[in-house]
N, C-alpha and C positions, 0 to 999 in steps of 0.2 A: 652112852651111859656115863654120868658124872660120878667118878669114884672117890674124889676127895672133896668133902664139903667145906664150906667157908669156915666153920668152927675149927676144923682140923688145920686149915690153912693159917688162921689167926693164932691158934695155939702154938703151931710150929714156929711162928715168927718170934715167939717169946723165948724160945730155947736159946741157951748160951751159944751153941754152935752157929745159930743163925745170926746172932748179934755179931759174932766174930767175922762171919762171912761178909756181913754188911760193912763192918768197920774196915776190913781189908780192901773191899772194893772202893769205898769212899776215900780211904787213905791213898791208894794208888791213883785215883782220880785227881785228888788234890795236889799231891806232890808232882804229878805229871803235868800240872799246869792247866788242867781241864776246867771248863766252866759250863754251866747250864744256861740255856736260853729258852725262855718261854715255858709253858706248861699246858697240859691238856685242860681245856676249859671245864670247870666244875659242873656246868650245866649239861655236859655230855655224860650221861649215866652209863651208857653201854656203847662200845665201839670196837672196831678192829684197828689195831695199831700196826702200821708198817714200819719195820726197822730196817734201815739201810744206810749206806751200802754195807754189804756183808762180805768182806774179803779176808778177815783175820779172826783168829780165836779170841783176840783181845776185845773184839766188838761187843761180845756179850757182857764182859766184865764192866766196861765203861758204860754200856747202856744201862745195866743194872744200877750202877752208881748214879747215873743221871736221873733215873726214875726215883731212886732213894732220895736224892737231893730235892726233887720235886714233891716228895712225899705223896707219890702217886703209884700205888702198887699195880703192876700189870701181871697178867697170867699168860701161860703158854701151854700148848697141848703136847702130850707125849703118849705113847702107847702104854697101856696099863702094865705091860710086862716089865717096864723099867721100875715099877713100884714094888717089885717083889723082893728086892735086895736091900738089906740093912748094911750100913747106914745110908746108902744112896737114896732110899725112899724118903727119908726125913729131910735130906739135903734138897732133893728136888721139890718136895711139897713146900718146904719153907721158902724156896726161891720163887714159888708161884706156879708150879706145875699142876696141870689138870690131867688126871689119868683117864684115858679113853678106851673103852672096850669096843673095838671096831666090828666085832661080830654081832653087836646089838645095834650099832648106829649106822653101819654101812660104810660110809666114807668119813674122812676127817672133816670134809666140808660140811656134811650133814651134822656131824658131832658139834662143830663150832656153831653152826646156825642154831641148833637145838639148845645149846648152852646159853647163847645170847638171848634167845626168845624166852626161855623158861626161867632164867635166873631172876630171883626176887631182889638181888643185891646189885650194886653197881658192878660192872664187869668190863674190863679192857683186856683184850687178848692180843698178845704180841705175835707177829708173824714176819718171817724173812722170806719174801716171795722168790728171791734168787735161789734159795734152797741149797746152795753150795757156796763155798769160799772161792772156788775156781771160777774162771771166766765162763759166764753163762748169760747169754743175751735174753732168750725168751723166758720171762718170768712165769712161775706157776700162778694160775688164776684163782686158786681156791680161796684166797683171802677176799677177793672181790665177790665171788659167788656167795660166800658165807654172809658177807655184809649185805648183799642184795637180798638174800633170802630172809635175813633177820631184820631187814629195814633199819640198819644202824649206820652211822657215819664211819668213814675211813679216815684215820688220823695219820699224817705223815710225820715221821721222826727221822733224824739222821745223826751220824757222828761225822764231824769234819776234822780230819787229822791235821790239816794245815792250820786251822784256827784253834784246834783243840777244844772243840765245842760240841756239846750234846744238846741238840735243839729239837723243839717241837715246831713243825711247820703248819701248813694249812690243813683243814679237814673238809670233807665233802660227802654228800650223799651219793651213792652209786645210782646211776640212771638206767643201767642195762646196756648202754652204749659204751662198750669196753674201750674201744680205741679213742673215743672222744674223752672219756674220763681219764685215760692214761696220759693224755696230754698234760693234765694237771700234775701228775706224778713226774713226768719227764721235766717239766718246767722247774719243779722244786729241786730235783736232784742234779740238774745239769751243772751247777757250780759247786757241788759238794765234793771235797777231796777225800777219798777213802784211804785206808792204810796202804793198799796196793792198787793204785789206779788202773794198772793194766788188767786187773781182774774184774773191773766194773764196766757194765755195758747198759746203755739206756735204750737199746733196740729191744724193748720188752715184749713185743708181740711180732708175729710174722706178718709180712706185707700182705699175704693173701688170706690172713685170718678173717673170719666173718666179722662184719661190723657189730653185730650183736654178740654179746658175750657167749662163748660156747657153753653148752650144757654139761659136757663131760670135762669138768674142771678138776684139777688136782691140787692138793695143798703141799705135798712133798713126796 
């Protein structure tokens, strides 16, 4: 169930606190010497955006600034319980959060797919498949399952701390052949330098994992 509609999201963006958050993110992005490279093609109306590598709390800040610079709002999923608390609720909504009632949607994967299928507006949902800042090789596959179910492309984005670059990479339609499609992902991220390289791993699926994408996928 989609608990925060687009009108609330757009209204929240106009709040002074949101403007301040945006200014802080973009200020730190600029004085830190960061630049943006590329943007999500405007002809992609709905998509799943992969954010990586994810090894630091700073990743979200610089990623937000990068999308602000691109003037391309992205959304992310959270449990509806996080939206009960003021002023956290307004901060999260203004940042692009979509509250999900998992008792009505089942899984986060189902919720994401439902949102992408039913949304009448453009919708880009940001996911970090590593699901942790610690060293984690096997990625969660929910981002892939949701894109497959909703028949939308997957867009790869990254933060390169060596180049101080927030960039948009290739996009592709999931085929259902998970291992094959993940070669595109590996190729894109293999030369990207995260904040903590020792915590990033590109062995994103198990060697004995089925060639076809598993049905029991998880998002986080």
